[in-house]
PAKOLLO-312416 format. One line per field, with one value per residue (C-alpha): chain; residue in one letter; x, y, z; residue number from 1. Coordinates in steps of 0.5 Angstrom, whole numbers, plus 500, padded with zeros to 3 digits. Layout:
REM PAKOLLO-312416
unit = A;...
code = a;...
u = X;...
v = Y;...
w = Z;...
pos = NUM;...
This chain:
REM PAKOLLO-312416
unit = A;A;A;A;A;A;A;A;A;A;A;A;A;A;A;A;A;A;A;A;A;A;A;A;A;A;A;A;A;A;A;A;A;A;A;A;A;A;A;A;A;A;A;A;A;A;A;A;A;A;A;A;A;A;A;A;A;A;A;A;A;A;A;A;A;A;A;A;A;A;A;A;A;A;A;A;A;A;A;A;A;A;A;A;A;A;A;A;A;A;A;A;A;A;A;A;A;A;A;A;A;A;A;A;A;A;A;A;A;A;A;A;A;A;A;A;A;A;A;A;A;A;A;A;A;A;A;A;A;A;A;A;A;A;A;A;A;A;A;A;A;A;A;A;A;A;A;A;A;A;A;A;A;A;A;A;A;A;A;A;A;A;A;A;A;A;A;A;A;A;A;A;A;A;A;A;A;A;A;A;A;A;A;A;A;A;A;A;A;A;A;A;A;A;A;A;A;A;A;A;A;A;A;A;A;A;A;A;A;A;A;A;A;A;A;A;A;A;A;A;A;A;A;A;A;A;A;A;A;A;A;A;A;A;A;A;A;A;A;A;A;A;A;A;A;A;A;A;A;A;A;A;A;A;A;A;A;A;A;A;A;A;A;A;A;A;A;A;A;A;A;A;A;A;A;A;A;A;A;A;A;A;A;A;A;A;A;A;A;A;A;A;A;A;A;A;A;A;A;A;A;A;A;A;A;A;A;A;A;A;A;A;A;A;A;A;A;A;A;A;A;A;A;A;A;A;A;A;A;A;A;A;A;A;A;A;A;A;A;A;A;A;A;A;A;A;A;A;A;A;A;A;A;A;A;A;A;A;A;A;A;A;A;A;A;A;A;A;A;A;A;A;A;A;A;A;A;A;A;A;A;A;A;A;A;A;A;A;A;A;A;A;A;A;A;A;A;A;A;A;A;A;A;A;A;A;A;A;A;A;A;A;A;A;A;A;A;A;A;A;A;A;A;A;A;A;A;A;A;A;A;A;A;A;A;A;A;A;A;A;A;A;A;A;A;A;A;A;A;A;A;A;A;A;A;A;A;A;A;A;A;A;A;A;A;A;A;A;A;A;A;A;A;A;A;A;A;A;A;A;A;A;A;A;A;A;A;A;A;A;A;A;A;A;A;A;A;A;A;A;A;A;A;A;A;A;A;A;A;A;A;A;A;A;A;A;A;A;A;A;A;A;A;A;A;A;A;A;A;A;A;A;A;A;A;A;A;A;A;A;A;A;A;A;A;A;A;A;A;A;A;A;A;A;A;A;A;A;A;A
code = x;x;x;x;x;x;x;x;x;x;x;x;x;x;x;x;x;x;x;x;x;x;x;x;x;x;x;x;x;x;x;x;x;x;x;x;x;x;x;x;x;x;x;x;x;x;x;x;x;x;x;x;x;x;x;x;x;x;x;x;x;x;x;x;x;x;x;x;x;x;x;x;x;x;x;x;x;x;x;x;x;x;x;x;x;x;x;x;x;x;x;x;x;x;x;x;x;x;x;x;x;x;x;x;x;x;x;x;x;x;x;x;x;x;x;x;x;x;x;x;x;x;x;x;x;x;x;x;x;x;x;x;x;x;x;x;x;x;x;x;x;x;x;x;x;x;x;x;x;x;x;x;x;x;x;x;x;x;x;x;x;x;x;x;x;x;x;x;x;x;x;x;x;x;x;x;x;x;x;x;x;x;x;x;x;x;x;x;x;x;x;x;x;x;x;x;x;x;x;x;x;x;x;x;x;x;x;x;x;x;x;x;x;x;x;x;x;x;x;x;x;x;x;x;x;x;x;x;x;x;x;x;x;x;x;x;x;x;x;x;x;x;x;x;x;x;x;x;x;x;x;x;x;x;x;x;x;x;x;x;x;x;x;x;x;x;x;x;x;x;x;x;x;x;x;x;x;x;x;x;x;x;x;x;x;x;x;x;x;x;x;x;x;x;x;x;x;x;x;x;x;x;x;x;x;x;x;x;x;x;x;x;x;x;x;x;x;x;x;x;x;x;x;x;x;x;x;x;x;x;x;x;x;x;x;x;x;x;x;x;x;x;x;x;x;x;x;x;x;x;x;x;x;x;x;x;x;x;x;x;x;x;x;x;x;x;x;x;x;x;x;x;x;x;x;x;x;x;x;x;x;x;x;x;x;x;x;x;x;x;x;x;x;x;x;x;x;x;x;x;x;x;x;x;x;x;x;x;x;x;x;x;x;x;x;x;x;x;x;x;x;x;x;x;x;x;x;x;x;x;x;x;x;x;x;x;x;x;x;x;x;x;x;x;x;x;x;x;x;x;x;x;x;x;x;x;x;x;x;x;x;x;x;x;x;x;x;x;x;x;x;x;x;x;x;x;x;x;x;x;x;x;x;x;x;x;x;x;x;x;x;x;x;x;x;x;x;x;x;x;x;x;x;x;x;x;x;x;x;x;x;x;x;x;x;x;x;x;x;x;x;x;x;x;x;x;x;x;x;x;x;x;x;x;x;x;x;x;x;x;x;x;x;x;x;x;x;x;x;x;x;x;x;x;x;x;x;x;x;x
u = 207;207;200;197;199;195;189;190;183;178;181;174;172;178;176;168;171;176;171;166;172;173;165;165;171;168;162;165;168;163;161;166;165;158;158;163;158;152;156;159;152;147;149;155;152;146;141;142;138;136;134;141;142;136;138;145;143;138;144;149;143;143;150;151;145;148;155;153;149;156;160;156;157;164;166;163;166;173;172;171;177;181;178;180;187;188;185;189;195;194;192;198;203;199;200;208;210;206;210;217;221;222;229;227;222;229;232;226;223;216;214;217;212;206;208;207;201;198;201;203;197;192;197;194;187;188;189;183;178;181;186;185;178;181;188;186;181;186;190;186;182;189;190;183;184;191;187;181;186;190;183;181;187;194;197;194;196;203;202;202;207;213;208;206;214;215;210;213;220;217;214;220;223;218;217;224;224;218;220;225;222;216;220;224;217;215;222;221;213;216;222;217;212;219;220;213;211;218;217;211;212;217;214;214;222;222;218;222;229;226;228;221;225;230;223;220;227;228;221;220;227;224;218;222;226;219;217;222;221;214;217;222;216;211;217;217;210;209;215;211;204;207;210;203;199;205;204;196;195;202;197;192;194;198;192;188;193;195;187;186;190;188;181;182;185;179;184;179;172;169;167;173;177;171;172;179;180;174;178;184;180;177;185;187;182;186;193;191;189;195;199;195;195;201;203;198;200;207;206;203;208;213;208;208;215;216;209;213;220;216;213;220;223;224;221;226;222;218;212;213;208;209;203;206;202;207;209;216;222;224;232;237;242;249;245;249;247;250;245;248;253;260;258;260;257;252;252;256;255;250;246;240;234;228;224;216;214;221;223;229;232;237;242;248;250;247;248;250;245;239;234;237;237;230;228;230;227;220;222;221;227;231;239;245;248;244;238;232;227;221;219;225;222;225;221;223;218;212;206;206;199;202;208;204;200;206;210;208;213;212;216;217;213;206;204;197;193;188;181;178;180;177;178;186;184;181;187;190;183;178;172;173;168;167;167;173;177;176;178;183;184;183;187;194;191;187;180;179;182;177;171;174;173;167;166;169;172;169;175;178;186;188;193;199;195;197;191;193;199;205;203;197;200;204;197;194;199;200;192;193;197;193;187;193;194;201;206;212;212;218;219;223;224;216;218;223;222;217;217;217;210;207;214;211;204;208;211;205;201;207;207;199;200;205;204;205;208;216;218;224;225;230;232;237;234;236;229;226;230;227;224;228;229;235;239;243;248;249;256;261;257;256;252;253;249;250;245;239;243;240;247;251;247;246;254;255;249;253;260;257
v = 512;506;508;509;501;501;503;500;496;502;506;507;510;514;516;517;522;526;527;530;534;537;538;542;546;549;550;554;559;561;566;572;570;570;577;580;578;581;588;589;587;589;595;599;603;608;603;598;591;588;582;580;581;576;571;572;570;565;562;562;560;554;552;553;548;543;544;542;536;535;536;531;525;528;527;521;517;520;519;511;511;513;509;503;505;506;498;497;499;497;491;490;492;487;481;483;483;477;474;476;471;472;474;480;482;481;486;491;494;493;500;502;496;499;506;505;500;506;513;512;509;514;520;517;517;525;526;522;526;532;533;529;533;540;539;537;542;547;545;544;551;555;551;554;560;561;560;564;570;569;569;575;579;577;584;583;576;578;583;577;573;576;574;568;566;568;564;558;558;559;552;549;550;549;542;540;543;540;533;533;536;531;525;528;528;521;518;522;519;513;513;515;509;505;507;508;500;497;501;499;491;491;495;489;490;498;498;492;496;503;505;510;516;514;512;518;522;518;519;526;526;522;528;533;531;529;537;540;536;539;545;546;543;549;555;552;551;559;562;559;561;569;568;565;571;577;574;574;581;583;581;584;591;590;588;594;599;597;594;602;604;599;601;609;607;603;596;592;593;594;587;584;588;586;579;578;582;577;571;573;573;567;565;567;562;555;559;560;553;549;551;547;542;541;540;535;531;532;529;524;523;521;517;513;513;509;505;503;502;497;493;493;489;483;476;472;466;466;461;455;452;445;441;435;429;423;423;422;425;432;433;437;436;440;445;452;459;466;471;477;477;479;474;468;462;459;453;450;442;440;433;431;426;426;420;419;417;419;423;427;431;438;439;443;450;457;460;453;454;449;454;456;449;448;454;451;446;449;453;460;462;459;456;460;453;446;445;442;437;433;427;428;435;442;445;451;449;447;451;454;451;444;446;447;442;437;440;445;449;451;456;458;463;460;467;468;474;479;475;469;462;459;465;463;456;457;461;455;452;457;451;448;446;447;440;440;446;442;435;438;441;435;432;436;435;442;438;439;446;448;446;450;456;460;462;456;457;465;466;472;471;478;481;476;471;476;473;466;463;461;454;456;459;453;448;452;452;444;444;448;442;437;441;441;434;435;429;433;438;442;445;450;449;449;448;453;458;454;452;444;443;446;443;436;437;441;435;431;435;434;427;427;432;429;422;419;424;425;430;435;438;443;443;445;441;434;432;435;429;424;419;421;416;419;425;430;435;442;445;449;450;442;436;430;424;422;416;413;411;417;416;418;425;426;426;431;435;436;437;442
w = 067;072;075;069;067;074;072;065;067;069;062;059;067;067;059;060;066;062;057;064;066;059;059;066;064;059;061;067;063;058;062;061;053;053;057;052;046;051;052;045;041;046;050;047;041;041;041;046;045;051;047;046;054;055;050;054;061;059;055;061;065;062;061;068;070;065;068;075;073;069;075;080;075;074;082;083;078;079;087;085;080;086;092;087;085;093;094;088;091;098;096;091;097;102;098;095;103;105;100;103;107;114;112;109;116;120;117;115;122;122;123;116;113;117;115;107;109;113;113;106;103;107;104;097;100;102;094;091;097;096;090;083;081;083;081;074;074;075;070;064;066;066;058;057;059;055;049;050;052;045;041;045;044;042;045;052;052;051;057;061;059;064;069;067;066;073;075;071;074;081;079;077;083;087;084;085;093;095;092;097;102;102;101;108;110;109;112;118;119;118;123;128;127;127;133;136;134;137;143;144;142;148;153;158;157;157;164;167;166;167;160;160;160;154;151;152;149;143;141;142;137;132;133;133;126;123;126;122;116;115;117;111;107;109;108;101;100;103;098;091;095;094;087;085;088;086;078;079;081;077;070;072;074;067;063;066;064;057;055;057;052;047;048;048;040;039;039;043;045;051;052;050;055;060;058;058;066;068;065;069;075;074;073;081;084;080;080;088;089;085;091;095;090;088;096;097;090;092;098;095;090;095;098;091;090;097;095;089;092;096;091;087;093;089;093;095;096;089;089;083;079;081;085;090;088;092;099;100;105;106;104;104;099;099;103;103;106;109;111;106;101;104;110;113;111;117;114;108;104;109;107;111;110;114;111;112;119;122;128;128;133;131;137;138;141;140;133;130;126;127;127;120;117;120;116;110;110;111;105;110;106;100;100;098;095;095;094;100;096;098;095;090;087;089;094;090;085;089;090;096;097;095;100;106;105;106;111;117;121;129;132;139;140;137;134;135;133;135;136;138;139;134;129;130;129;123;120;117;115;114;113;119;123;130;132;129;131;139;136;134;141;144;140;143;150;151;150;159;158;152;156;162;158;160;152;150;142;142;148;145;146;145;141;140;144;150;155;154;158;154;154;152;146;143;144;139;135;135;134;128;126;127;122;117;117;114;113;116;122;124;130;132;139;141;149;149;155;159;166;167;168;162;158;160;158;152;150;150;145;141;140;139;134;130;131;124;122;120;126;125;132;134;141;146;152;153;154;148;145;148;143;137;132;130;134;128;131;127;129;126;119;118;121;124;125;132;131;135;143;147;152;145;145;153;152;146;150;156;152;148
pos = 1;2;3;4;5;6;7;8;9;10;11;12;13;14;15;16;17;18;19;20;21;22;23;24;25;26;27;28;29;30;31;32;33;34;35;36;37;38;39;40;41;42;43;44;45;46;47;48;49;50;51;52;53;54;55;56;57;58;59;60;61;62;63;64;65;66;67;68;69;70;71;72;73;74;75;76;77;78;79;80;81;82;83;84;85;86;87;88;89;90;91;92;93;94;95;96;97;98;99;100;101;102;103;104;105;106;107;108;109;110;111;112;113;114;115;116;117;118;119;120;121;122;123;124;125;126;127;128;129;130;131;132;133;134;135;136;137;138;139;140;141;142;143;144;145;146;147;148;149;150;151;152;153;154;155;156;157;158;159;160;161;162;163;164;165;166;167;168;169;170;171;172;173;174;175;176;177;178;179;180;181;182;183;184;185;186;187;188;189;190;191;192;193;194;195;196;197;198;199;200;201;202;203;204;205;206;207;208;209;210;211;212;213;214;215;216;217;218;219;220;221;222;223;224;225;226;227;228;229;230;231;232;233;234;235;236;237;238;239;240;241;242;243;244;245;246;247;248;249;250;251;252;253;254;255;256;257;258;259;260;261;262;263;264;265;266;267;268;269;270;271;272;273;274;275;276;277;278;279;280;281;282;283;284;285;286;287;288;289;290;291;292;293;294;295;296;297;298;299;300;301;302;303;304;305;306;307;308;309;310;311;312;313;314;315;316;317;318;319;320;321;322;323;324;325;326;327;328;329;330;331;332;333;334;335;336;337;338;339;340;341;342;343;344;345;346;347;348;349;350;351;352;353;354;355;356;357;358;359;360;361;362;363;364;365;366;367;368;369;370;371;372;373;374;375;376;377;378;379;380;381;382;383;384;385;386;387;388;389;390;391;392;393;394;395;396;397;398;399;400;401;402;403;404;405;406;407;408;409;410;411;412;413;414;415;416;417;418;419;420;421;422;423;424;425;426;427;428;429;430;431;432;433;434;435;436;437;438;439;440;441;442;443;444;445;446;447;448;449;450;451;452;453;454;455;456;457;458;459;460;461;462;463;464;465;466;467;468;469;470;471;472;473;474;475;476;477;478;479;480;481;482;483;484;485;486;487;488;489;490;491;492;493;494;495;496;497;498;499;500;501;502;503;504;505;506;507;508;509;510;511;512;513;514;515;516;517;518;519;520;521;522;523;524;525;526;527;528;529;530;531;532;533;534;535;536;537;538;539;540;541;542;543;544;545;546;547;548;549;550;551;552;553;554;555;556;557;558;559;560
């Protein structure tokens, strides 16, 4: 029902496809009925009438041609509807994931999300390409055949009841068994992808600590679990296939025996018996195909349930509806935060105000909550108590474009994506010109570096910025800040992990990129807090304003 709701904007196309499916199925099943007419009215008796046979042949030919034409239109229409559905689900899933807070990504393996957006969506594409039309036509064919068989001879139809009942029982069992089997397959696929993604992301660490053998053993173990799940699914499918074949063959044998007896007593005509047997033979193909198609559909249903489970994850940082029309201070008001129910508070009753143009440095021991407070101020996630406001407006009430035009955060890793330097800079301002991009880099002191690149702004940066140094990645991240022209910049240890020379270069770029803006900087080093108007210590869940004097800050850092 939920998928039907997704298809609601395409109801007209779905209805037309259903009508075409009915028409093509009816034309494909007309042959035996026409044969019955030809046999009973043109061949049986003392004076065969070839005219009847000729008319029957021409009628069958016309219906066959019409059926082929309708089938072509139907397949194209259903294919278009199916591809639209896959695109819509992929788009909704991607949008939903992107709406999540960083906390969601902290607790959800990246490999699982990759599996949902790739392998599970691909399973739906397989159904679109291989299963929707054949499955619907098989079910409709069997429904039509049941009606036609009863209309031809209710006595012979009764003979088919026992094999049909056995087939229904096997189908009910298969549906239950295959649902569990294919759900296990989807889970094992996600586990394998998650392990592979995690190890590839940390390949440098794997090699540095000679963990290749352990990594290979882990991936083999995940692959064996995936293989076991697939073997179980195949075993369930093979049993169902055997049951379907037995039911079909048993039905034909029983009808031939009973039909011969009825024909001898003139209870059925030769034409009726011939048509009945042909219809049973026509039932063999859809019954056989259902064993494969139900397998494909169950696999797709398992994938669909995983996708819907992802879509059902509550968005923990929902977008507001207010615009931020005024500039003003960014303030934490009685803010408290914990990472999950039942876990201790990381922050409690924190009050901190960052005034326009002010530079505030957050210091404190590792694990005190400095980065957590910075992420709350930038609304990467929401507090569990209190609120964060900008110019008096709760940031939870602001739209994302409005908030991000006012408050921007630069993380310590300077994350870039595969593509060119220009591509990564335009991530924050898609319509920025090349001159504006070059000006942003020049503003952070990277103009000479850009001029020295043979390809300039077209220089590839590699996946995750792997072709750039750590300092160069941070310069690009700071150039993005210049392009955004935000009022508040939150820096989460932007110089962490840099060598002293690169650190001085990036610190100079920080000053240039944040000139005239309010800055909240998270720092572990005393060098990072130089130039701060105010230093705030974060410790034991609270904050302490250390004021401006650098000596006081230096003494605090030495103690902690």
